[in-house]
Residue frames relative to the residue before (quaternion, step in Angstrom):
aa qw qx qy qz dx dy dz
M 1.0000 0.0000 0.0000 0.0000 0.00 0.00 0.00
Q 0.2915 -0.7761 0.5358 0.1601 3.56 -0.70 1.06
G 0.8127 0.2485 -0.1904 0.4915 3.52 -1.18 0.63
K 0.5773 -0.5762 0.4472 0.3670 3.52 -1.32 -0.16
N 0.3646 -0.6791 0.5933 0.2323 3.50 -1.20 0.64
F 0.3332 -0.7946 0.4631 0.2077 3.58 -0.21 1.26
L 0.6122 0.5378 -0.3673 0.4484 3.64 1.03 -0.62
Y 0.6407 0.5082 -0.3229 0.4764 3.57 0.97 -0.85
E 0.6760 0.5104 -0.2969 0.4409 3.59 0.80 -1.01
F 0.7466 0.4310 -0.2288 0.4523 3.57 0.88 -0.93
Y 0.8224 0.2876 -0.1202 0.4759 3.59 0.86 -0.93
F 0.8123 0.3540 -0.1387 0.4423 3.59 0.93 -0.82
K 0.5380 0.6577 -0.4109 0.3303 3.60 1.04 -0.66
G 0.8342 0.1836 -0.1682 0.4920 3.54 -0.83 1.06
H 0.6651 0.4752 -0.2982 0.4929 3.60 1.29 0.08
K 0.4860 -0.6119 0.5356 0.3203 3.55 -1.10 0.75
T 0.0267 -0.8368 0.5417 -0.0743 3.56 -0.66 1.16
L 0.2444 -0.7212 0.6291 0.1562 3.51 -1.19 0.71
D 0.1943 -0.7710 0.5999 0.0892 3.57 -0.82 1.05
V 0.2169 -0.7965 0.5586 0.0810 3.56 -0.32 1.33
G 0.8139 0.0665 -0.0937 0.5696 3.57 -0.64 1.11
C 0.0387 0.8870 -0.4585 0.0385 3.54 0.95 1.00
G 0.2883 -0.7901 0.5060 0.1913 3.60 1.20 -0.26
N 0.8225 -0.2163 0.1666 0.4989 3.58 -0.91 -0.91
G 0.6003 -0.6371 0.3305 0.3529 3.60 1.24 0.27
E 0.2754 0.7942 -0.5056 0.1945 3.59 1.22 0.28
F 0.6979 0.4482 -0.2768 0.4851 3.60 0.85 -0.93
M 0.6343 0.5507 -0.3317 0.4294 3.60 0.98 -0.81
R 0.6324 0.5567 -0.3294 0.4262 3.59 1.06 -0.70
L 0.5318 0.6282 -0.4123 0.3906 3.61 1.20 -0.30
D 0.7779 -0.0796 0.0422 0.6218 3.59 1.19 -0.56
P 0.1844 -0.8404 0.5016 0.0899 3.60 0.20 1.28
V 0.6092 0.5538 -0.3558 0.4422 3.60 1.19 -0.35
L 0.8033 0.3214 -0.1447 0.4801 3.59 0.82 -0.99
I 0.7173 0.4096 -0.2541 0.5031 3.60 1.18 -0.37
E 0.0184 0.7605 -0.6490 0.0111 3.53 -0.95 0.96
G 0.1208 -0.8279 0.5468 0.0300 3.53 -1.12 0.58
F 0.1671 -0.7538 0.6189 0.1446 3.50 -1.35 0.08
D 0.0448 -0.7739 0.6314 -0.0196 3.49 -1.26 0.60
P 0.5089 -0.6611 0.4448 0.3258 3.62 -1.03 0.59
N 0.6116 0.5667 -0.3470 0.4294 3.61 1.21 -0.38
E 0.3366 -0.7877 0.4846 0.1773 3.60 -0.26 1.29
K 0.6299 0.5411 -0.3412 0.4405 3.62 0.98 -0.75
V 0.6538 0.5022 -0.3038 0.4776 3.56 0.97 -0.88
V 0.6620 0.5058 -0.3039 0.4621 3.58 0.91 -0.91
D 0.6265 0.5294 -0.3399 0.4601 3.62 0.96 -0.78
Q 0.6576 0.5019 -0.3092 0.4691 3.60 0.95 -0.85
L 0.6441 0.5213 -0.3212 0.4584 3.60 0.95 -0.84
R 0.6459 0.5124 -0.3138 0.4709 3.58 1.00 -0.82
K 0.6258 0.5350 -0.3344 0.4586 3.60 1.01 -0.77
E 0.6762 0.4731 -0.2727 0.4945 3.56 1.17 -0.65
G 0.5638 -0.6344 0.3695 0.3783 3.58 1.28 -0.01
L 0.4945 0.6465 -0.4423 0.3766 3.59 1.22 0.25
K 0.4739 -0.6641 0.5058 0.2805 3.55 -1.17 0.67
A 0.2288 0.7747 -0.5476 0.2183 3.55 -0.04 1.32
S 0.0551 -0.7804 0.6221 0.0302 3.53 -1.16 0.65
T 0.4961 -0.6363 0.5034 0.3091 3.52 -1.29 0.40
G 0.3712 0.7099 -0.5403 0.2576 3.54 -0.92 0.88
D 0.3216 -0.7215 0.5639 0.2409 3.53 -1.30 0.02
G 0.6799 -0.5590 0.3268 0.3443 3.51 -1.26 0.45
S 0.6308 0.5591 -0.3558 0.4036 3.59 1.12 -0.33
H 0.7672 0.1510 -0.1162 0.6125 3.60 1.29 -0.23
M 0.0407 -0.8242 0.5648 -0.0097 3.60 0.17 1.26
N 0.3144 -0.7808 0.5203 0.1441 3.53 -0.71 1.13
Y 0.4767 0.6218 -0.4631 0.4143 3.56 0.69 1.18
P 0.5609 -0.6124 0.4291 0.3554 3.60 -1.10 0.59
N 0.6449 -0.4916 0.4160 0.4116 3.56 -1.29 0.34
D 0.8668 0.1378 -0.0919 0.4703 3.56 -1.25 0.59
S 0.4218 0.7628 -0.4207 0.2515 3.64 1.04 0.58
F 0.7706 0.2813 -0.1765 0.5440 3.64 1.20 -0.21
P 0.3667 -0.7223 0.5350 0.2397 3.60 -0.87 0.88
R 0.7789 0.1796 -0.1119 0.5903 3.59 1.27 -0.32
V 0.0574 -0.7458 0.6620 0.0485 3.53 -1.20 0.71
H 0.1604 -0.7774 0.6067 0.0435 3.54 -0.90 1.07
C 0.0969 0.7818 -0.6085 0.0954 3.58 -0.83 0.97
R 0.1239 0.8114 -0.5525 0.1450 3.56 -0.14 1.31
N 0.8562 0.0429 -0.0805 0.5085 3.52 -0.98 1.00
V 0.4926 0.6295 -0.4376 0.4119 3.54 0.99 0.96
I 0.6942 0.5329 -0.3079 0.3734 3.58 0.65 -1.11
E 0.6400 0.5460 -0.3358 0.4237 3.60 1.03 -0.66
H 0.6341 0.5118 -0.3194 0.4836 3.59 1.31 -0.19
L 0.6618 0.5309 -0.2801 0.4492 3.58 1.30 -0.19
Y 0.4408 -0.6394 0.5562 0.2959 3.53 -1.18 0.64
P 0.7132 -0.5040 0.2616 0.4110 3.62 -1.09 0.61
E 0.6611 0.5101 -0.3316 0.4391 3.64 0.84 -0.85
T 0.6818 0.4714 -0.2795 0.4845 3.58 0.99 -0.86
A 0.6260 0.5282 -0.3352 0.4657 3.60 1.01 -0.77
Y 0.6439 0.5169 -0.3086 0.4722 3.57 0.98 -0.86
A 0.6568 0.5016 -0.3058 0.4728 3.59 0.94 -0.89
M 0.6336 0.5252 -0.3302 0.4621 3.60 1.02 -0.75
L 0.6510 0.4972 -0.3175 0.4777 3.60 0.98 -0.76
Q 0.6385 0.5189 -0.3203 0.4695 3.60 1.00 -0.81
E 0.6813 0.4843 -0.2852 0.4689 3.57 0.89 -0.93
S 0.6153 0.5357 -0.3435 0.4652 3.60 1.03 -0.73
A 0.6449 0.5066 -0.3141 0.4784 3.58 0.99 -0.83
R 0.6502 0.5346 -0.3171 0.4369 3.58 0.97 -0.81
V 0.7463 0.4067 -0.2374 0.4703 3.61 0.83 -0.93
L 0.5434 0.6117 -0.4051 0.4079 3.61 1.24 -0.23
S 0.4597 -0.6385 0.5440 0.2918 3.54 -1.14 0.72
P 0.6229 -0.5004 0.4127 0.4374 3.62 -1.18 0.34
H 0.8237 0.1399 -0.1878 0.5165 3.55 -0.96 1.04
G 0.4238 0.6983 -0.4638 0.3429 3.59 1.26 0.30
L 0.3695 -0.7402 0.5285 0.1903 3.55 -1.27 0.42
L 0.1701 -0.7134 0.6715 0.1059 3.50 -1.17 0.81
I 0.0943 -0.7687 0.6314 0.0386 3.57 -0.72 1.10
L 0.0595 -0.8135 0.5767 -0.0450 3.54 -0.44 1.30
G 0.0034 -0.8265 0.5615 -0.0392 3.57 -0.65 1.10
T 0.0965 0.7768 -0.6177 0.0748 3.53 -1.13 0.72
E 0.5821 -0.5695 0.4449 0.3726 3.53 -1.27 0.33
V 0.4750 -0.6124 0.5472 0.3162 3.51 -1.28 0.53
P 0.5229 -0.6603 0.4233 0.3338 3.63 -0.84 0.87
T 0.1172 0.7502 -0.6369 0.1335 3.54 -0.79 1.15
A 0.7049 -0.3993 0.3310 0.4838 3.59 -1.25 -0.10
K 0.6296 0.5286 -0.3323 0.4623 3.60 1.05 -0.73
F 0.6141 0.5506 -0.3345 0.4560 3.59 1.02 -0.83
W 0.7398 0.4140 -0.2283 0.4787 3.58 0.78 -1.01
G 0.5943 0.5827 -0.3596 0.4218 3.59 1.25 -0.23
T 0.6052 0.5238 -0.3521 0.4852 3.59 1.29 0.22
F 0.5040 -0.6966 0.4258 0.2820 3.57 -0.72 1.09
G 0.7243 0.4870 -0.2516 0.4182 3.60 0.94 -0.86
H 0.5691 0.5799 -0.4071 0.4173 3.62 1.18 -0.20
T 0.1761 -0.8314 0.5232 0.0637 3.55 -0.56 1.17
K 0.8074 -0.0791 0.0983 0.5763 3.59 1.01 -0.77
P 0.3420 -0.7078 0.5660 0.2483 3.59 -0.97 0.74
Y 0.1426 -0.7628 0.6254 0.0823 3.56 -1.16 0.66
P 0.1731 -0.8025 0.5616 0.1029 3.61 -0.05 1.22
P 0.6875 -0.4966 0.3225 0.4205 3.61 -1.17 0.47
G 0.6314 0.5569 -0.3383 0.4204 3.60 0.99 -0.76
A 0.6338 0.5286 -0.3310 0.4576 3.58 1.04 -0.72
I 0.6638 0.4864 -0.3006 0.4822 3.57 0.99 -0.82
K 0.6330 0.5364 -0.3308 0.4497 3.59 0.99 -0.81
K 0.6178 0.5568 -0.3510 0.4302 3.61 1.03 -0.72
L 0.6368 0.5356 -0.3320 0.4443 3.60 1.07 -0.68
L 0.6576 0.5300 -0.3065 0.4390 3.59 1.18 -0.48
R 0.5744 0.5898 -0.3802 0.4215 3.59 1.24 -0.30
R 0.5979 -0.5650 0.4209 0.3822 3.58 -1.14 0.57
D 0.7589 0.2100 -0.1267 0.6033 3.58 1.01 -0.81
T 0.1729 -0.8439 0.5014 0.0814 3.58 0.06 1.30
R 0.2117 -0.7812 0.5381 0.2352 3.57 1.13 -0.72
E 0.5259 0.5695 -0.4161 0.4752 3.52 1.23 0.64
E 0.6054 -0.5476 0.4144 0.4024 3.58 -1.25 0.08
F 0.6463 0.5010 -0.3049 0.4881 3.59 1.30 -0.11
D 0.5252 -0.6060 0.4894 0.3428 3.55 -1.20 0.55
S 0.6080 -0.5626 0.4208 0.3699 3.54 -1.23 0.47
I 0.2476 -0.6974 0.6449 0.1909 3.52 -1.27 0.53
T 0.0478 -0.8791 0.4743 -0.0035 3.55 0.48 1.25
E 0.5801 0.5885 -0.3984 0.3981 3.61 1.17 -0.18
L 0.6835 0.4101 -0.2848 0.5325 3.60 1.30 -0.06
E 0.0630 -0.7649 0.6383 0.0604 3.54 -1.22 0.58
C 0.4525 -0.6764 0.5099 0.2787 3.56 -1.10 0.72
V 0.1093 -0.8056 0.5799 0.0529 3.58 -0.81 0.98
G 0.8197 -0.1434 0.0518 0.5522 3.59 1.23 0.08
V 0.1918 -0.7351 0.6378 0.1266 3.50 -1.37 0.39
L 0.1309 -0.7755 0.6155 0.0513 3.55 -0.92 0.98
Y 0.1556 -0.7746 0.6060 0.0919 3.57 -0.99 0.83
L 0.1936 -0.7583 0.6114 0.1171 3.54 -1.08 0.78
G 0.3829 -0.7043 0.5527 0.2277 3.51 -1.17 0.70
H 0.7365 -0.3949 0.3063 0.4558 3.53 -1.27 -0.39
Y 0.5760 -0.6044 0.4370 0.3345 3.54 -1.20 0.66
F 0.0033 0.7479 -0.6638 -0.0093 3.53 -1.18 0.73
K 0.5795 -0.6111 0.4095 0.3508 3.56 -1.12 0.59
T 0.7225 0.3760 -0.2484 0.5244 3.59 1.07 -0.57
K 0.5583 -0.6350 0.4256 0.3223 3.56 -0.98 0.87
F 0.6171 0.5695 -0.3500 0.4151 3.57 0.99 -0.81
F 0.7130 0.4452 -0.2673 0.4712 3.61 0.79 -0.98
Y 0.6149 0.5311 -0.3484 0.4674 3.58 1.09 -0.65
L 0.6501 0.4978 -0.3074 0.4848 3.59 0.96 -0.85
L 0.6461 0.5184 -0.3141 0.4640 3.55 0.95 -0.87
S 0.6599 0.4987 -0.3160 0.4647 3.61 0.92 -0.85
S 0.6519 0.5080 -0.3169 0.4653 3.60 1.05 -0.69
L 0.6331 0.5125 -0.3308 0.4766 3.58 1.05 -0.70
V 0.6442 0.5015 -0.3130 0.4853 3.57 0.98 -0.85
A 0.6512 0.5363 -0.3119 0.4370 3.60 0.96 -0.88
Y 0.5896 0.5822 -0.3738 0.4168 3.57 1.05 -0.66
Y 0.7755 0.3564 -0.1665 0.4938 3.57 0.99 -0.90
L 0.7768 0.2691 -0.1406 0.5517 3.59 1.13 -0.60
P 0.3891 -0.7771 0.4444 0.2172 3.59 -0.23 1.27
M 0.6237 0.5708 -0.3623 0.3923 3.62 0.98 -0.66
F 0.6916 0.4571 -0.2792 0.4846 3.62 1.22 -0.32
R 0.4901 0.6786 -0.4221 0.3481 3.60 1.26 0.04
R 0.1785 -0.7778 0.5975 0.0785 3.55 -1.00 0.91
E 0.8012 -0.0032 0.0783 0.5932 3.57 0.99 -0.89
Y 0.1224 -0.7767 0.6080 0.1100 3.55 -1.18 0.49
F 0.1732 -0.7257 0.6536 0.1270 3.52 -1.37 0.41
I 0.1336 -0.7606 0.6303 0.0799 3.54 -0.87 0.97
V 0.2442 -0.7725 0.5774 0.1016 3.54 -0.88 1.06
L 0.0476 -0.8076 0.5866 -0.0358 3.54 -0.54 1.25
K 0.1747 -0.7924 0.5808 0.0650 3.56 -0.91 0.96
K 0.3858 -0.6965 0.5541 0.2430 3.54 -1.04 0.84
K 0.4434 -0.7121 0.4824 0.2521 3.57 -0.84 1.01
């Protein structure tokens, strides 16, 4: 991985972290000592283990970890592949395994034609939908997840080869929705 991962540097560096839906382990490689992950794909997990990474097979609706065991949970490009019941269970389980005052950083693409052009994307979950689940009265078919609170949303713009243009696109994306490519919602356990 070239350059620095600003999310890792700002939120995860030096913290024991669970990577939900770790995929090929790109995020786990940033700190193989403190980051462990799980994924439903057994072949991918077997390869990660061969590389010495702490990976296990599982899904987000039943995390095989004790309560309050991670100060950080990372979940990027996963929730959009889940149906609402499974996405809700993943958020509940993430809250359960988070330590008090721990952070869940959840990232996904903003729905665009490119987003819907992928067979595996089942549903977009904009930040507002997730925030509604955190209210005492969600007005949703799901119970509130009151142990989490939203502390911020970050938007990223389109990739550019130069850092300056990438930063500029992200600043523009923060204020102009049409330039948004991806968002990260930062949730804190009370």
